[in-house]
C-alpha positions as CSV (number, residue, x, y, z in Angstrom):
1,M,-30.7,-19.3,-0.4
2,I,-26.9,-18.0,-1.0
3,T,-26.5,-20.5,-3.1
4,T,-29.5,-20.7,-4.7
5,S,-28.9,-17.8,-6.1
6,A,-25.6,-18.2,-7.6
7,L,-26.5,-21.5,-9.3
8,V,-29.4,-19.8,-10.7
9,A,-27.7,-17.3,-12.2
10,G,-24.6,-19.0,-13.4
11,W,-27.2,-21.1,-15.2
12,Q,-29.1,-18.4,-16.6
13,A,-25.5,-16.8,-17.5
14,I,-23.7,-19.5,-19.4
15,D,-27.9,-19.9,-21.0
16,R,-27.0,-16.5,-23.0
17,L,-24.1,-17.1,-22.9
18,I,-24.4,-19.9,-25.4
19,D,-28.0,-18.6,-26.4
20,P,-28.0,-14.7,-26.8
21,R,-30.6,-12.6,-27.0
22,Q,-31.3,-8.6,-27.1
23,L,-31.1,-6.9,-24.0
24,D,-34.3,-4.6,-23.8
25,H,-34.0,-0.8,-21.9
26,V,-30.6,-0.8,-21.5
27,G,-30.5,2.1,-20.3
28,V,-33.1,1.8,-17.3
29,L,-31.1,-1.2,-16.5
30,F,-27.9,0.6,-16.7
31,A,-29.9,3.2,-14.0
32,A,-31.8,0.5,-11.6
33,G,-27.6,-1.1,-11.5
34,L,-26.3,2.0,-10.0
35,A,-29.0,3.2,-7.6
36,G,-29.0,-1.1,-6.7
37,F,-25.3,-0.3,-5.7
38,I,-25.6,2.8,-4.1
39,G,-28.3,1.7,-2.1
40,N,-26.9,-1.6,-0.8
41,E,-23.1,0.3,-0.2
42,L,-24.8,2.4,2.3
43,V,-27.0,-0.4,4.2
44,A,-23.5,-2.6,4.0
45,L,-21.2,0.4,5.9
46,Y,-23.9,0.5,8.5
47,R,-24.5,-3.2,8.7
48,I,-21.1,-3.6,9.2
49,R,-20.7,-0.9,11.4
50,E,-22.8,-1.7,13.7
51,G,-22.5,-5.6,13.6
52,N,-19.5,-5.0,14.6
53,A,-19.9,-2.6,17.4
54,I,-22.4,-4.9,18.8
55,G,-20.5,-8.6,18.5
56,S,-22.9,-9.4,16.0
57,A,-21.5,-11.8,13.2
58,A,-24.3,-12.8,11.4
59,L,-25.2,-8.6,11.1
60,V,-21.4,-8.5,10.0
61,A,-21.6,-11.2,7.4
62,D,-25.2,-10.0,6.4
63,G,-23.8,-6.3,5.5
64,H,-21.4,-8.6,3.8
65,H,-23.8,-9.4,1.5
66,A,-25.3,-6.2,1.2
67,R,-22.2,-5.2,0.0
68,T,-22.0,-7.8,-2.8
69,D,-25.6,-7.3,-3.5
70,G,-24.3,-3.7,-4.2
71,F,-21.2,-4.7,-6.5
72,T,-23.8,-7.1,-8.5
73,S,-25.9,-4.4,-9.4
74,L,-22.9,-2.4,-10.2
75,A,-21.5,-4.7,-12.5
76,V,-25.2,-5.0,-14.1
77,A,-24.9,-1.9,-14.7
78,L,-21.2,-2.7,-16.4
79,G,-23.1,-4.9,-18.3
80,A,-25.4,-3.0,-19.4
81,V,-22.4,-0.2,-20.7
82,G,-21.2,-3.3,-22.3
83,V,-24.3,-3.8,-23.7
84,W,-24.4,-1.0,-25.2
85,A,-20.6,-0.3,-27.0
86,G,-21.8,-3.4,-29.0
87,F,-20.3,-6.3,-27.0
88,E,-23.2,-8.5,-26.0
89,R,-21.8,-10.9,-24.9
90,A,-21.0,-8.7,-21.7
91,D,-24.0,-9.4,-19.9
92,P,-23.4,-13.2,-19.8
93,I,-19.7,-12.7,-18.5
94,V,-21.0,-10.2,-15.7
95,G,-23.6,-13.3,-15.0
96,I,-21.1,-15.7,-14.1
97,V,-18.9,-13.1,-12.7
98,I,-21.2,-12.5,-10.6
99,S,-21.6,-15.8,-10.3
100,I,-18.3,-16.6,-8.4
101,A,-18.3,-13.6,-6.1
102,I,-22.0,-14.7,-5.0
103,V,-19.9,-17.9,-4.2
104,A,-16.7,-16.5,-3.2
105,V,-19.2,-14.4,-0.4
106,L,-20.7,-17.4,0.7
107,R,-17.9,-18.8,1.7
108,G,-16.6,-16.2,3.9
109,A,-20.3,-15.5,5.2
110,A,-20.3,-19.2,6.4
111,R,-16.8,-19.3,7.9
112,Q,-17.3,-16.5,9.5
113,I,-20.9,-17.9,11.3
114,Y,-19.0,-20.8,12.0
115,Y,-16.5,-19.5,13.8
116,R,-18.6,-17.9,16.3
117,L,-20.2,-20.8,16.7
118,M,-17.2,-22.2,17.8
119,D,-16.7,-20.0,20.1
120,A,-13.2,-18.8,18.5
121,V,-11.8,-15.5,19.0
122,D,-9.0,-13.2,17.3
123,P,-5.5,-14.2,19.5
124,A,-4.8,-10.9,19.4
125,I,-7.9,-10.7,21.9
126,V,-7.0,-13.1,23.8
127,D,-3.1,-11.6,23.7
128,N,-4.1,-8.1,24.8
129,I,-6.2,-9.4,27.8
130,T,-2.9,-11.3,29.2
131,H,-0.9,-8.0,28.5
132,E,-3.7,-5.8,30.4
133,A,-4.3,-8.0,33.4
134,L,0.0,-9.0,34.0
135,H,0.6,-4.8,33.8
136,T,-1.8,-4.7,36.7
137,P,-0.4,-3.6,40.4
138,G,-0.7,-6.7,42.2
139,V,-0.6,-9.3,39.2
140,Q,2.6,-11.1,39.2
141,A,1.7,-14.3,36.4
142,V,-1.3,-15.2,34.1
143,A,-1.3,-18.7,33.9
144,S,-4.1,-19.2,31.8
145,T,-6.7,-17.0,29.7
146,Q,-9.5,-18.4,27.8
147,V,-11.6,-16.6,26.3
148,R,-14.9,-17.4,24.4
149,W,-18.3,-15.5,22.9
150,L,-21.2,-15.2,25.6
151,G,-24.0,-14.2,22.8
152,H,-22.8,-10.5,21.5
153,R,-19.9,-10.1,24.8
154,L,-17.1,-12.4,25.1
155,V,-16.5,-14.1,28.0
156,A,-12.8,-14.3,29.4
157,D,-11.4,-15.9,32.5
158,L,-7.9,-15.6,33.7
159,T,-5.8,-17.6,36.2
160,I,-3.3,-15.3,38.0
161,D,-0.8,-15.3,40.3
162,V,-0.4,-12.4,43.1
163,E,1.8,-12.1,45.9
164,P,1.6,-15.3,47.8
165,N,1.1,-12.9,51.4
166,A,-1.7,-10.9,50.3
167,S,-4.8,-11.3,52.4
168,V,-7.4,-13.6,51.1
169,H,-9.3,-10.1,50.4
170,D,-6.0,-8.0,48.3
171,G,-5.6,-11.1,46.1
172,H,-9.6,-10.5,45.0
173,T,-9.2,-6.7,44.8
């Protein structure tokens, strides 16, 4: 759907650039664009914050999509200002910019979801887990650290070395 909206917006913008048409109710268009920006930005902030808190890549991606919608609305408002100021091609130029922005966000969101589907984990997280394990009393070495996503949670498997003469109980502890 995002790809379709980018294509339709781009097509309409190019059509209006080639064959300009007068915009009616420019003031209403400006007000709607400004309201859309504020509303979408508030929703984006909430979704991104909560998505990061629960480890939901889909919710974070949805937040970035809402942010793009907000900037799209702001661009519409700026296009309305351009038309009001006498630059009638401001609207289709903004439409082309919006189409490009939609494609850029689509690319980023698809990449983020792909990484999550492939269990990709930020290497800094793996390094942090290894570091913490190495500084745990009784751990002499960390042979391997594997981290992957399981739903909204990270699961880590570590292979560690402990004192060779330690009891099984002490080694497990």
